[in-house]
C-alpha atoms as an extended CHARMM CRD file, in Angstrom:
* protein
*
       270  EXT
         1         1  MET       CA            -56.6860000000      -71.4270000000       22.3210000000  PROA      1               0.0000000000
         2         2  SER       CA            -56.3400000000      -68.5350000000       19.9010000000  PROA      2               0.0000000000
         3         3  LEU       CA            -53.5470000000      -66.0170000000       19.3970000000  PROA      3               0.0000000000
         4         4  ALA       CA            -53.2030000000      -62.7670000000       17.4620000000  PROA      4               0.0000000000
         5         5  VAL       CA            -50.0140000000      -62.9540000000       15.4150000000  PROA      5               0.0000000000
         6         6  GLN       CA            -48.0990000000      -61.0720000000       12.7450000000  PROA      6               0.0000000000
         7         7  ALA       CA            -45.0230000000      -62.6740000000       11.1790000000  PROA      7               0.0000000000
         8         8  PRO       CA            -43.6700000000      -61.4010000000        7.8260000000  PROA      8               0.0000000000
         9         9  ALA       CA            -41.1510000000      -63.4350000000        5.8200000000  PROA      9               0.0000000000
        10        10  PHE       CA            -37.5880000000      -63.5660000000        7.1880000000  PROA      10              0.0000000000
        11        11  SER       CA            -34.3020000000      -63.7870000000        5.3450000000  PROA      11              0.0000000000
        12        12  ASP       CA            -30.8330000000      -64.0940000000        6.8490000000  PROA      12              0.0000000000
        13        13  ALA       CA            -28.9310000000      -61.3860000000        4.9780000000  PROA      13              0.0000000000
        14        14  SER       CA            -25.5310000000      -62.7470000000        5.9600000000  PROA      14              0.0000000000
        15        15  VAL       CA            -26.2800000000      -66.2570000000        4.6610000000  PROA      15              0.0000000000
        16        16  TRP       CA            -27.7330000000      -65.0370000000        1.3830000000  PROA      16              0.0000000000
        17        17  HSD       CA            -24.8500000000      -62.6030000000        0.8970000000  PROA      17              0.0000000000
        18        18  GLY       CA            -22.3810000000      -65.4570000000        1.2650000000  PROA      18              0.0000000000
        19        19  ALA       CA            -24.2930000000      -67.6230000000       -1.1970000000  PROA      19              0.0000000000
        20        20  ASP       CA            -24.6020000000      -64.7530000000       -3.6700000000  PROA      20              0.0000000000
        21        21  ARG       CA            -20.8810000000      -64.0720000000       -3.4670000000  PROA      21              0.0000000000
        22        22  SER       CA            -20.0520000000      -67.7270000000       -4.1370000000  PROA      22              0.0000000000
        23        23  PHE       CA            -22.3710000000      -67.9940000000       -7.1160000000  PROA      23              0.0000000000
        24        24  ARG       CA            -21.0280000000      -64.7850000000       -8.6470000000  PROA      24              0.0000000000
        25        25  LEU       CA            -17.4620000000      -66.0500000000       -8.2390000000  PROA      25              0.0000000000
        26        26  ALA       CA            -18.3890000000      -69.3470000000       -9.9120000000  PROA      26              0.0000000000
        27        27  ALA       CA            -20.1310000000      -67.4860000000      -12.7380000000  PROA      27              0.0000000000
        28        28  ALA       CA            -17.0400000000      -65.3540000000      -13.2960000000  PROA      28              0.0000000000
        29        29  PHE       CA            -14.8150000000      -68.4220000000      -13.6210000000  PROA      29              0.0000000000
        30        30  LEU       CA            -17.3010000000      -70.0460000000      -15.9970000000  PROA      30              0.0000000000
        31        31  ARG       CA            -17.1440000000      -66.9380000000      -18.1380000000  PROA      31              0.0000000000
        32        32  TYR       CA            -13.3530000000      -67.0620000000      -18.1390000000  PROA      32              0.0000000000
        33        33  PHE       CA            -13.2350000000      -70.6970000000      -19.2730000000  PROA      33              0.0000000000
        34        34  SER       CA            -15.8110000000      -69.8880000000      -21.9350000000  PROA      34              0.0000000000
        35        35  LEU       CA            -13.4350000000      -67.2660000000      -23.3160000000  PROA      35              0.0000000000
        36        36  LEU       CA            -10.6160000000      -69.7880000000      -23.0950000000  PROA      36              0.0000000000
        37        37  ALA       CA            -12.5740000000      -72.2920000000      -25.1730000000  PROA      37              0.0000000000
        38        38  ASP       CA            -13.5980000000      -69.7160000000      -27.7670000000  PROA      38              0.0000000000
        39        39  ARG       CA             -9.9670000000      -68.6810000000      -28.3100000000  PROA      39              0.0000000000
        40        40  SER       CA             -8.4250000000      -72.1600000000      -28.1990000000  PROA      40              0.0000000000
        41        41  ILE       CA             -8.1470000000      -72.1990000000      -32.0230000000  PROA      41              0.0000000000
        42        42  GLY       CA             -7.1750000000      -69.0810000000      -33.8360000000  PROA      42              0.0000000000
        43        43  LEU       CA             -4.8580000000      -66.1340000000      -33.3350000000  PROA      43              0.0000000000
        44        44  CYS       CA             -1.9990000000      -66.2130000000      -30.8970000000  PROA      44              0.0000000000
        45        45  GLU       CA             -3.0960000000      -63.7630000000      -28.2470000000  PROA      45              0.0000000000
        46        46  THR       CA             -3.4530000000      -63.3420000000      -24.5340000000  PROA      46              0.0000000000
        47        47  VAL       CA             -6.8020000000      -63.5650000000      -22.8450000000  PROA      47              0.0000000000
        48        48  ARG       CA             -7.1170000000      -61.6840000000      -19.6330000000  PROA      48              0.0000000000
        49        49  TYR       CA            -10.2020000000      -61.8390000000      -17.4900000000  PROA      49              0.0000000000
        50        50  VAL       CA            -10.4790000000      -59.9830000000      -14.2360000000  PROA      50              0.0000000000
        51        51  VAL       CA            -12.9550000000      -61.3680000000      -11.7360000000  PROA      51              0.0000000000
        52        52  HSD       CA            -14.8580000000      -58.8320000000       -9.6880000000  PROA      52              0.0000000000
        53        53  VAL       CA            -16.8660000000      -60.0940000000       -6.7570000000  PROA      53              0.0000000000
        54        54  GLY       CA            -18.4230000000      -57.6400000000       -4.3370000000  PROA      54              0.0000000000
        55        55  GLY       CA            -16.2820000000      -54.8520000000       -5.7220000000  PROA      55              0.0000000000
        56        56  GLU       CA            -13.0160000000      -56.6460000000       -4.9320000000  PROA      56              0.0000000000
        57        57  ASN       CA            -10.3210000000      -57.4280000000       -7.4950000000  PROA      57              0.0000000000
        58        58  ILE       CA             -9.7860000000      -61.0620000000       -6.5460000000  PROA      58              0.0000000000
        59        59  SER       CA             -7.4490000000      -62.1760000000       -9.3200000000  PROA      59              0.0000000000
        60        60  GLU       CA             -6.1930000000      -61.5980000000      -12.8120000000  PROA      60              0.0000000000
        61        61  LEU       CA             -6.2760000000      -64.6780000000      -14.9760000000  PROA      61              0.0000000000
        62        62  PRO       CA             -3.8560000000      -64.4930000000      -17.9690000000  PROA      62              0.0000000000
        63        63  CYS       CA             -3.9160000000      -67.0880000000      -20.7350000000  PROA      63              0.0000000000
        64        64  SER       CA             -1.4440000000      -67.2950000000      -23.6210000000  PROA      64              0.0000000000
        65        65  LEU       CA             -2.4750000000      -69.7690000000      -26.3250000000  PROA      65              0.0000000000
        66        66  GLU       CA             -0.4980000000      -70.9040000000      -29.3030000000  PROA      66              0.0000000000
        67        67  THR       CA             -2.0640000000      -71.5250000000      -32.6770000000  PROA      67              0.0000000000
        68        68  ASP       CA             -1.0840000000      -75.1700000000      -32.5670000000  PROA      68              0.0000000000
        69        69  VAL       CA             -4.3090000000      -77.0780000000      -33.3040000000  PROA      69              0.0000000000
        70        70  SER       CA             -3.0170000000      -80.2530000000      -31.6710000000  PROA      70              0.0000000000
        71        71  ARG       CA             -2.6950000000      -78.4470000000      -28.3590000000  PROA      71              0.0000000000
        72        72  ALA       CA             -6.0790000000      -76.8160000000      -28.8410000000  PROA      72              0.0000000000
        73        73  SER       CA             -7.9200000000      -80.1380000000      -28.6870000000  PROA      73              0.0000000000
        74        74  GLY       CA             -6.3460000000      -80.8830000000      -25.3330000000  PROA      74              0.0000000000
        75        75  ILE       CA             -7.2980000000      -77.4560000000      -24.0430000000  PROA      75              0.0000000000
        76        76  LYS       CA            -10.9010000000      -78.0160000000      -25.1190000000  PROA      76              0.0000000000
        77        77  ALA       CA            -11.0360000000      -81.3180000000      -23.2350000000  PROA      77              0.0000000000
        78        78  LEU       CA             -9.6110000000      -79.6360000000      -20.1420000000  PROA      78              0.0000000000
        79        79  THR       CA            -12.1400000000      -76.8410000000      -20.4840000000  PROA      79              0.0000000000
        80        80  LYS       CA            -15.0560000000      -79.3070000000      -20.5740000000  PROA      80              0.0000000000
        81        81  ARG       CA            -13.8240000000      -80.9420000000      -17.3840000000  PROA      81              0.0000000000
        82        82  SER       CA            -13.4360000000      -77.5350000000      -15.7990000000  PROA      82              0.0000000000
        83        83  TYR       CA            -17.0160000000      -76.6780000000      -16.6890000000  PROA      83              0.0000000000
        84        84  TRP       CA            -18.3030000000      -79.7010000000      -14.7560000000  PROA      84              0.0000000000
        85        85  LEU       CA            -16.0660000000      -78.9730000000      -11.7720000000  PROA      85              0.0000000000
        86        86  LEU       CA            -17.2440000000      -75.3880000000      -11.6510000000  PROA      86              0.0000000000
        87        87  VAL       CA            -20.8900000000      -76.4250000000      -11.9520000000  PROA      87              0.0000000000
        88        88  VAL       CA            -20.4210000000      -78.6940000000       -8.9290000000  PROA      88              0.0000000000
        89        89  PHE       CA            -18.7210000000      -75.8060000000       -7.0960000000  PROA      89              0.0000000000
        90        90  ALA       CA            -21.5690000000      -73.4410000000       -7.9600000000  PROA      90              0.0000000000
        91        91  LEU       CA            -24.2090000000      -75.8940000000       -6.7470000000  PROA      91              0.0000000000
        92        92  PHE       CA            -22.6080000000      -77.2050000000       -3.5840000000  PROA      92              0.0000000000
        93        93  GLY       CA            -19.9060000000      -74.6860000000       -2.6610000000  PROA      93              0.0000000000
        94        94  GLY       CA            -20.1870000000      -71.4580000000       -0.7570000000  PROA      94              0.0000000000
        95        95  ALA       CA            -22.4770000000      -70.7400000000        2.1520000000  PROA      95              0.0000000000
        96        96  ILE       CA            -23.9860000000      -73.8220000000        3.7930000000  PROA      96              0.0000000000
        97        97  VAL       CA            -26.7430000000      -73.5660000000        6.3970000000  PROA      97              0.0000000000
        98        98  LEU       CA            -26.1260000000      -76.1380000000        9.1010000000  PROA      98              0.0000000000
        99        99  ALA       CA            -28.9990000000      -78.0090000000       10.7050000000  PROA      99              0.0000000000
       100       100  VAL       CA            -29.9590000000      -76.8590000000       14.1850000000  PROA      100             0.0000000000
       101       101  ARG       CA            -29.5170000000      -79.6980000000       16.6590000000  PROA      101             0.0000000000
       102       102  GLU       CA            -29.9140000000      -77.8130000000       19.9280000000  PROA      102             0.0000000000
       103       103  ILE       CA            -31.5860000000      -74.5740000000       20.9200000000  PROA      103             0.0000000000
       104       104  PRO       CA            -29.4100000000      -72.5240000000       23.2800000000  PROA      104             0.0000000000
       105       105  GLN       CA            -30.7200000000      -71.6030000000       26.6880000000  PROA      105             0.0000000000
       106       106  VAL       CA            -32.0300000000      -68.0380000000       26.5650000000  PROA      106             0.0000000000
       107       107  ILE       CA            -34.0390000000      -66.0480000000       29.0700000000  PROA      107             0.0000000000
       108       108  VAL       CA            -36.8200000000      -63.6220000000       28.2050000000  PROA      108             0.0000000000
       109       109  GLY       CA            -35.4920000000      -60.1260000000       28.6570000000  PROA      109             0.0000000000
       110       110  GLU       CA            -31.9090000000      -60.8860000000       27.6750000000  PROA      110             0.0000000000
       111       111  PRO       CA            -30.6110000000      -58.9320000000       24.6300000000  PROA      111             0.0000000000
       112       112  SER       CA            -30.0180000000      -62.2300000000       22.7960000000  PROA      112             0.0000000000
       113       113  PHE       CA            -33.5770000000      -63.4870000000       23.2730000000  PROA      113             0.0000000000
       114       114  PHE       CA            -35.2240000000      -61.7450000000       20.2910000000  PROA      114             0.0000000000
       115       115  ARG       CA            -32.3780000000      -62.5010000000       17.8810000000  PROA      115             0.0000000000
       116       116  THR       CA            -32.3250000000      -66.1520000000       18.9330000000  PROA      116             0.0000000000
       117       117  MET       CA            -36.0840000000      -66.5090000000       18.4430000000  PROA      117             0.0000000000
       118       118  GLU       CA            -35.8560000000      -64.8750000000       15.0110000000  PROA      118             0.0000000000
       119       119  ALA       CA            -33.0650000000      -67.2140000000       13.9300000000  PROA      119             0.0000000000
       120       120  HSD       CA            -34.9020000000      -70.3720000000       15.0180000000  PROA      120             0.0000000000
       121       121  THR       CA            -38.3590000000      -69.4320000000       13.6920000000  PROA      121             0.0000000000
       122       122  ASP       CA            -37.3740000000      -67.7700000000       10.3870000000  PROA      122             0.0000000000
       123       123  ALA       CA            -39.6290000000      -64.8500000000       11.3040000000  PROA      123             0.0000000000
       124       124  PRO       CA            -38.6510000000      -61.4030000000       12.5400000000  PROA      124             0.0000000000
       125       125  ILE       CA            -40.1460000000      -59.9880000000       15.7070000000  PROA      125             0.0000000000
       126       126  VAL       CA            -42.2380000000      -56.9820000000       14.7170000000  PROA      126             0.0000000000
       127       127  GLY       CA            -42.8080000000      -54.2910000000       17.2850000000  PROA      127             0.0000000000
       128       128  GLY       CA            -46.0940000000      -52.6100000000       18.1200000000  PROA      128             0.0000000000
       129       129  ASN       CA            -48.2060000000      -55.7820000000       18.3550000000  PROA      129             0.0000000000
       130       130  LYS       CA            -50.5190000000      -57.0150000000       21.0750000000  PROA      130             0.0000000000
       131       131  VAL       CA            -51.1920000000      -60.6590000000       21.8120000000  PROA      131             0.0000000000
       132       132  HSD       CA            -54.2990000000      -61.9290000000       23.5910000000  PROA      132             0.0000000000
       133       133  VAL       CA            -54.7280000000      -65.5440000000       24.6570000000  PROA      133             0.0000000000
       134       134  LEU       CA            -58.3060000000      -66.7880000000       24.1750000000  PROA      134             0.0000000000
       135       135  LEU       CA            -59.2360000000      -70.0580000000       25.8460000000  PROA      135             0.0000000000
       136       136  ASN       CA            -61.9200000000      -72.3910000000       24.5020000000  PROA      136             0.0000000000
       137       137  GLY       CA            -64.8260000000      -71.5240000000       22.2750000000  PROA      137             0.0000000000
       138       138  ALA       CA            -66.5410000000      -69.4080000000       24.9250000000  PROA      138             0.0000000000
       139       139  GLU       CA            -63.7240000000      -66.8530000000       24.6130000000  PROA      139             0.0000000000
       140       140  THR       CA            -62.5280000000      -67.4450000000       21.0570000000  PROA      140             0.0000000000
       141       141  PHE       CA            -65.6580000000      -67.4740000000       18.9000000000  PROA      141             0.0000000000
       142       142  PRO       CA            -67.2930000000      -64.2580000000       20.2020000000  PROA      142             0.0000000000
       143       143  VAL       CA            -64.1060000000      -62.2610000000       19.5860000000  PROA      143             0.0000000000
       144       144  MET       CA            -63.6410000000      -63.7560000000       16.1110000000  PROA      144             0.0000000000
       145       145  LEU       CA            -67.2380000000      -62.9930000000       15.1460000000  PROA      145             0.0000000000
       146       146  ARG       CA            -66.9620000000      -59.4650000000       16.5550000000  PROA      146             0.0000000000
       147       147  ASP       CA            -63.8920000000      -58.6970000000       14.4260000000  PROA      147             0.0000000000
       148       148  ILE       CA            -65.3920000000      -60.3150000000       11.3120000000  PROA      148             0.0000000000
       149       149  ARG       CA            -68.3990000000      -58.0130000000       11.5970000000  PROA      149             0.0000000000
       150       150  LYS       CA            -66.0520000000      -55.0240000000       11.8800000000  PROA      150             0.0000000000
       151       151  ALA       CA            -64.0440000000      -55.9240000000        8.7370000000  PROA      151             0.0000000000
       152       152  LYS       CA            -63.6690000000      -53.0370000000        6.2840000000  PROA      152             0.0000000000
       153       153  SER       CA            -61.5550000000      -54.3520000000        3.3970000000  PROA      153             0.0000000000
       154       154  THR       CA            -60.5210000000      -58.0210000000        3.5250000000  PROA      154             0.0000000000
       155       155  ILE       CA            -61.2470000000      -61.2700000000        5.3040000000  PROA      155             0.0000000000
       156       156  THR       CA            -58.9080000000      -64.2350000000        4.8340000000  PROA      156             0.0000000000
       157       157  PHE       CA            -60.0220000000      -67.4770000000        6.4120000000  PROA      157             0.0000000000
       158       158  ALA       CA            -58.4360000000      -70.9480000000        6.2220000000  PROA      158             0.0000000000
       159       159  GLN       CA            -59.9330000000      -73.7760000000        8.2500000000  PROA      159             0.0000000000
       160       160  TYR       CA            -59.5370000000      -77.5290000000        8.3640000000  PROA      160             0.0000000000
       161       161  LEU       CA            -62.6540000000      -78.4910000000       10.3280000000  PROA      161             0.0000000000
       162       162  TYR       CA            -65.9970000000      -76.9070000000        9.4330000000  PROA      162             0.0000000000
       163       163  GLU       CA            -69.0170000000      -78.9360000000       10.5240000000  PROA      163             0.0000000000
       164       164  ASP       CA            -72.7790000000      -78.5150000000       10.7190000000  PROA      164             0.0000000000
       165       165  GLY       CA            -74.1820000000      -76.5930000000       13.6650000000  PROA      165             0.0000000000
       166       166  SER       CA            -75.2650000000      -73.2090000000       14.9260000000  PROA      166             0.0000000000
       167       167  ILE       CA            -71.7100000000      -71.8710000000       15.2250000000  PROA      167             0.0000000000
       168       168  ALA       CA            -70.9520000000      -72.8480000000       11.6140000000  PROA      168             0.0000000000
       169       169  LYS       CA            -74.0640000000      -71.0360000000       10.3980000000  PROA      169             0.0000000000
       170       170  GLU       CA            -73.2280000000      -67.9800000000       12.5000000000  PROA      170             0.0000000000
       171       171  PHE       CA            -69.7870000000      -67.7370000000       10.9410000000  PROA      171             0.0000000000
       172       172  ALA       CA            -71.2200000000      -68.2110000000        7.4440000000  PROA      172             0.0000000000
       173       173  GLU       CA            -73.7600000000      -65.4370000000        7.9610000000  PROA      173             0.0000000000
       174       174  ALA       CA            -71.0950000000      -63.0860000000        9.3640000000  PROA      174             0.0000000000
       175       175  PHE       CA            -68.8550000000      -63.7220000000        6.3360000000  PROA      175             0.0000000000
       176       176  ALA       CA            -71.7430000000      -63.2500000000        3.9070000000  PROA      176             0.0000000000
       177       177  GLU       CA            -72.8970000000      -59.9960000000        5.4930000000  PROA      177             0.0000000000
       178       178  ARG       CA            -69.4370000000      -58.4450000000        5.1540000000  PROA      178             0.0000000000
       179       179  CYS       CA            -68.9970000000      -59.6880000000        1.5840000000  PROA      179             0.0000000000
       180       180  ARG       CA            -72.3270000000      -58.1380000000        0.6010000000  PROA      180             0.0000000000
       181       181  ALA       CA            -71.0350000000      -54.8650000000        2.0620000000  PROA      181             0.0000000000
       182       182  GLY       CA            -68.0680000000      -54.9330000000       -0.3370000000  PROA      182             0.0000000000
       183       183  VAL       CA            -65.4410000000      -56.6410000000        1.8060000000  PROA      183             0.0000000000
       184       184  LYS       CA            -63.3180000000      -59.1130000000       -0.1480000000  PROA      184             0.0000000000
       185       185  GLY       CA            -63.6930000000      -62.5010000000        1.5090000000  PROA      185             0.0000000000
       186       186  ASN       CA            -61.4090000000      -65.4400000000        0.6500000000  PROA      186             0.0000000000
       187       187  ILE       CA            -62.3560000000      -68.6690000000        2.3830000000  PROA      187             0.0000000000
       188       188  LEU       CA            -60.3530000000      -71.9030000000        2.0400000000  PROA      188             0.0000000000
       189       189  LEU       CA            -61.7970000000      -75.0780000000        3.5620000000  PROA      189             0.0000000000
       190       190  ASP       CA            -60.1410000000      -78.4640000000        3.6250000000  PROA      190             0.0000000000
       191       191  SER       CA            -62.1840000000      -80.8640000000        1.5180000000  PROA      191             0.0000000000
       192       192  HSD       CA            -61.7750000000      -83.6390000000        4.0780000000  PROA      192             0.0000000000
       193       193  GLY       CA            -62.2600000000      -81.7230000000        7.3250000000  PROA      193             0.0000000000
       194       194  ALA       CA            -65.1210000000      -79.6780000000        5.8520000000  PROA      194             0.0000000000
       195       195  GLY       CA            -66.5070000000      -82.4650000000        3.6830000000  PROA      195             0.0000000000
       196       196  ASN       CA            -69.6130000000      -82.8370000000        5.8650000000  PROA      196             0.0000000000
       197       197  ALA       CA            -70.4810000000      -79.1420000000        5.9490000000  PROA      197             0.0000000000
       198       198  PRO       CA            -74.1000000000      -78.7840000000        4.6960000000  PROA      198             0.0000000000
       199       199  ALA       CA            -74.5030000000      -77.3240000000        1.2280000000  PROA      199             0.0000000000
       200       200  ASP       CA            -76.8770000000      -74.6420000000        2.5140000000  PROA      200             0.0000000000
       201       201  ILE       CA            -74.2220000000      -73.2570000000        4.8910000000  PROA      201             0.0000000000
       202       202  ILE       CA            -71.6610000000      -73.0920000000        2.0790000000  PROA      202             0.0000000000
       203       203  ALA       CA            -74.3100000000      -71.4700000000       -0.1430000000  PROA      203             0.0000000000
       204       204  ILE       CA            -74.8140000000      -68.6910000000        2.4250000000  PROA      204             0.0000000000
       205       205  MET       CA            -71.2050000000      -67.6230000000        1.9780000000  PROA      205             0.0000000000
       206       206  LYS       CA            -71.1200000000      -68.0150000000       -1.7970000000  PROA      206             0.0000000000
       207       207  ASN       CA            -74.4290000000      -66.2190000000       -2.3320000000  PROA      207             0.0000000000
       208       208  GLY       CA            -73.1510000000      -63.3770000000       -0.1900000000  PROA      208             0.0000000000
       209       209  GLY       CA            -70.2420000000      -62.8650000000       -2.5830000000  PROA      209             0.0000000000
       210       210  CYS       CA            -67.4840000000      -64.6600000000       -0.7080000000  PROA      210             0.0000000000
       211       211  GLN       CA            -64.9970000000      -66.7420000000       -2.6490000000  PROA      211             0.0000000000
       212       212  VAL       CA            -65.1300000000      -70.2240000000       -1.1740000000  PROA      212             0.0000000000
       213       213  GLU       CA            -62.6670000000      -72.8920000000       -2.3100000000  PROA      213             0.0000000000
       214       214  TYR       CA            -61.8380000000      -76.4000000000       -1.1570000000  PROA      214             0.0000000000
       215       215  PHE       CA            -58.3070000000      -77.6260000000       -0.6310000000  PROA      215             0.0000000000
       216       216  ARG       CA            -57.4230000000      -80.7880000000       -2.5610000000  PROA      216             0.0000000000
       217       217  ARG       CA            -60.7690000000      -82.2850000000       -3.5130000000  PROA      217             0.0000000000
       218       218  ILE       CA            -61.0340000000      -85.6550000000       -5.2510000000  PROA      218             0.0000000000
       219       219  GLU       CA            -61.3220000000      -84.9170000000       -8.9600000000  PROA      219             0.0000000000
       220       220  ALA       CA            -62.0010000000      -86.9840000000      -12.0410000000  PROA      220             0.0000000000
       221       221  GLU       CA            -58.3220000000      -87.1980000000      -12.9150000000  PROA      221             0.0000000000
       222       222  GLY       CA            -57.7620000000      -88.9970000000       -9.6260000000  PROA      222             0.0000000000
       223       223  ILE       CA            -59.9870000000      -91.7980000000      -10.8660000000  PROA      223             0.0000000000
       224       224  LEU       CA            -58.2750000000      -91.9280000000      -14.2490000000  PROA      224             0.0000000000
       225       225  PHE       CA            -54.8170000000      -91.7330000000      -12.6870000000  PROA      225             0.0000000000
       226       226  PRO       CA            -55.0980000000      -93.5320000000       -9.3080000000  PROA      226             0.0000000000
       227       227  TRP       CA            -51.5910000000      -92.5530000000       -8.1660000000  PROA      227             0.0000000000
       228       228  LYS       CA            -52.7880000000      -88.9520000000       -7.8950000000  PROA      228             0.0000000000
       229       229  LEU       CA            -55.0960000000      -90.0530000000       -5.0890000000  PROA      229             0.0000000000
       230       230  LEU       CA            -51.9850000000      -90.4620000000       -2.9260000000  PROA      230             0.0000000000
       231       231  ARG       CA            -51.9090000000      -86.6700000000       -2.5410000000  PROA      231             0.0000000000
       232       232  TYR       CA            -55.3450000000      -86.7010000000       -0.9460000000  PROA      232             0.0000000000
       233       233  ASN       CA            -53.8980000000      -87.6510000000        2.4190000000  PROA      233             0.0000000000
       234       234  TYR       CA            -51.8780000000      -84.4270000000        2.5440000000  PROA      234             0.0000000000
       235       235  ARG       CA            -54.4180000000      -82.0990000000        4.1400000000  PROA      235             0.0000000000
       236       236  SER       CA            -54.4940000000      -78.4190000000        5.0180000000  PROA      236             0.0000000000
       237       237  HSD       CA            -54.6690000000      -78.2110000000        8.7950000000  PROA      237             0.0000000000
       238       238  ARG       CA            -54.3800000000      -74.4390000000        8.8340000000  PROA      238             0.0000000000
       239       239  ARG       CA            -56.6450000000      -72.5800000000       11.2180000000  PROA      239             0.0000000000
       240       240  VAL       CA            -56.1410000000      -68.9200000000       10.3910000000  PROA      240             0.0000000000
       241       241  LEU       CA            -58.3800000000      -65.8550000000       10.3030000000  PROA      241             0.0000000000
       242       242  VAL       CA            -56.9850000000      -62.4580000000        9.2310000000  PROA      242             0.0000000000
       243       243  ILE       CA            -59.1030000000      -59.3070000000        9.2920000000  PROA      243             0.0000000000
       244       244  ASP       CA            -58.0410000000      -56.3010000000        7.1660000000  PROA      244             0.0000000000
       245       245  GLY       CA            -54.4450000000      -57.5030000000        7.2910000000  PROA      245             0.0000000000
       246       246  GLN       CA            -54.2160000000      -56.1670000000       10.8520000000  PROA      246             0.0000000000
       247       247  THR       CA            -55.8120000000      -58.6610000000       13.2070000000  PROA      247             0.0000000000
       248       248  GLY       CA            -55.0610000000      -62.3600000000       13.0790000000  PROA      248             0.0000000000
       249       249  PHE       CA            -56.3370000000      -65.4390000000       14.9040000000  PROA      249             0.0000000000
       250       250  THR       CA            -54.7180000000      -68.8420000000       15.0200000000  PROA      250             0.0000000000
       251       251  GLY       CA            -54.9460000000      -71.8470000000       17.3000000000  PROA      251             0.0000000000
       252       252  GLY       CA            -56.2400000000      -75.3770000000       17.6650000000  PROA      252             0.0000000000
       253       253  TYR       CA            -59.9400000000      -74.7070000000       17.1840000000  PROA      253             0.0000000000
       254       254  GLY       CA            -62.4170000000      -75.9930000000       14.6260000000  PROA      254             0.0000000000
       255       255  ILE       CA            -65.7150000000      -74.4870000000       13.5230000000  PROA      255             0.0000000000
       256       256  SER       CA            -67.8080000000      -77.1090000000       15.2280000000  PROA      256             0.0000000000
       257       257  GLU       CA            -70.1790000000      -77.4710000000       18.1530000000  PROA      257             0.0000000000
       258       258  ALA       CA            -67.5070000000      -79.6270000000       19.7870000000  PROA      258             0.0000000000
       259       259  TRP       CA            -65.3490000000      -76.5130000000       20.2630000000  PROA      259             0.0000000000
       260       260  THR       CA            -68.0500000000      -74.3500000000       21.8390000000  PROA      260             0.0000000000
       261       261  GLY       CA            -68.3680000000      -73.8520000000       25.5840000000  PROA      261             0.0000000000
       262       262  ASP       CA            -65.8290000000      -73.1990000000       28.3040000000  PROA      262             0.0000000000
       263       263  GLY       CA            -64.0750000000      -76.5630000000       28.3210000000  PROA      263             0.0000000000
       264       264  ARG       CA            -65.3120000000      -77.3330000000       31.8430000000  PROA      264             0.0000000000
       265       265  THR       CA            -68.9970000000      -77.9820000000       31.4160000000  PROA      265             0.0000000000
       266       266  PRO       CA            -69.8700000000      -81.6840000000       30.8670000000  PROA      266             0.0000000000
       267       267  GLN       CA            -70.4890000000      -82.7440000000       27.2370000000  PROA      267             0.0000000000
       268       268  THR       CA            -68.2470000000      -79.9030000000       26.0220000000  PROA      268             0.0000000000
       269       269  LEU       CA            -64.9090000000      -80.3640000000       24.3270000000  PROA      269             0.0000000000
       270       270  ALA       CA            -62.6980000000      -77.3100000000       23.8190000000  PROA      270             0.0000000000
């Protein structure tokens, strides 16, 4: 199955505002104690530091210090402890995002539906899009190839499984033709899932001007430092095609003969 999707990055303004407010408050107190430490030995004067957070006058912090050096050493020790306490406050205080344990029951069409989906997927719902469900290779591959051949500026393709076969060659030729026409093509293949792709198919894309890279290949340093081979098992299972930044395909397909057909004919897996 393939879907056309568009999902820009999402940020919860209220959460980040709370965190920003907390960190600015902690920074203000750190600045105050820094002034306190700097003036702990010297002239007898009053240090006043006004903390402003979000435009609000939260507090006025007066400090009268005597020139007694014996007291100054104690103040310095207290200041050091305060630094550590405030560092802990800055790191762990303020806004905390709680883990989601249950998803509330919402119904499509209710006003809360879109906001709930945005909150639980970390992606805003963007208006003006159309989504088409494409089932099996018989529906998916022709539409993908059609839109690749219509690309005018960019093609971005990430795929885990890319195997030998007529469909793999057809995709490679479509990519190469567009790249020769001046379209910028960026192709990322997983080195494990596409490890058996014939060199001549990869050469079609590269010779056409497409940039073809492999995700996490075994390199010489992995032999010299065996522990780096542990990363090899972390694969890129992305299956994404984006045309001109406007049309996107995603789903559970692979570029393989096994994904061709309608999913009903014998000897066909889709």
